[in-house]
Phi, psi and omega in degrees: 000126180267127178259118181289141178295147180291129182269120174277137180250145174286162182204162171238129181244130176248129180249117181296129184292338182265307184271344185064017178288140180267138168240117186251123177248107182270134178293128178296315174231132178294139178301145177289328180228151175221121183257125178242132176241131184237123180246107182298145178251080181255166176295326177057232181280003181290334182211117177285340180282330182225061186291342183263004178293139178254125183283337182170189179298148179294158173277118183243134175239149182230134175239129176225152174240121186251136175259135176233130187219133182270001188304310182298318181292324179293321179296327180275356178071029179293127190299316182298322179291320179296323184273325189229001181063226180257014180302321177300318180294318178297320180298319180298320178292316183296325183292351174297337183245018177250143165287156178294140181299327179296324178289322177298314180296318180296319179293323177296322178295321178295320178296320179294335178275356177100009177295129186279316186241124179248126178282125178303141181295148180279132179286157175295151173287120183258127182245126175265120183250115181230070183089166185294338183262358178227093178236110193231134170286133184224164171238127178289123182251337177209153188209123179223131180239126174246106178276126190251328181224140180229156175272187184292342177263011179067021170285136179291137178248334177221143180203153171246128181244121176258122181245132170250132184226143171254128177287131178266116182258185176291350172289333189261341190237146176296155188298333181270357181286142180302320181296327177300314181291323180295317181293319180298320177297321178299318180294321178299317177298318180298322178295322176294317178300322183295327178293331178285327187268007180231165176237160183257354183243106182296318184299313181290334182286319184260354177079023180209152180276091180250125182253114178245001180248000000 
C-alpha cells in the first residue's frame, strides 16, 4: 500500500485589529508558481566611506496566481456551492482590502455630527503562509480576478485570482506590533536555512586553491 505524502497548503490569514479574531483562507490548489522580487536597501551611492552598509531589510514583493473551482463541491452536493458557487471564497479574499462596513457607517455618523478629522480604519494584519518556514506579514498591493465559468444565476464557478503583495518587515512596523515579531522570526529561520545552504571552505567548494583572505 502506497501512502501519499501529506500536502501542505498555502493560506492567507487575516487578524482583526480589534477583536484579534482570525480569518483563514486556505488555497484550494497551491499555485504552480510564486514570483518573489527582492530590492536590497543599501547605502549605495549615499556614502563612499560606507558603501556596504545595509539600511534595513530588503523590500520584497510576492506575486501568486490562485485557482478557485467549485467542481469538487458541486459533485459532493455542498449547499453553499450549489447556491452561490465560489462567490463566498472570492468575497473572503476581496474583503482583505475593504474597511469594515460598520466602521464606514460609524465614520459617516461622526462626519454628520461635525467631526473635522476622521482616522481611517485600520486594516487587518494579513499573514501569507507558504509552508512552516515562510510565514510573512504582507500588504495586498494588487488584486485581479478572472471569472471563467458561471452558473445559470451568474454565480462564478471557476476563477483565477492574481495577488500582488508587499512583505511588511521591521522597517514598516513598530517594534511592539505582532507583524514586526513575525517578520523577525521569519528572518531568523532564513538565517538558519542559510547555514545549511553554504560551505565555509572556498577551495574545496570550487575545486581550486583560491585565496581571498
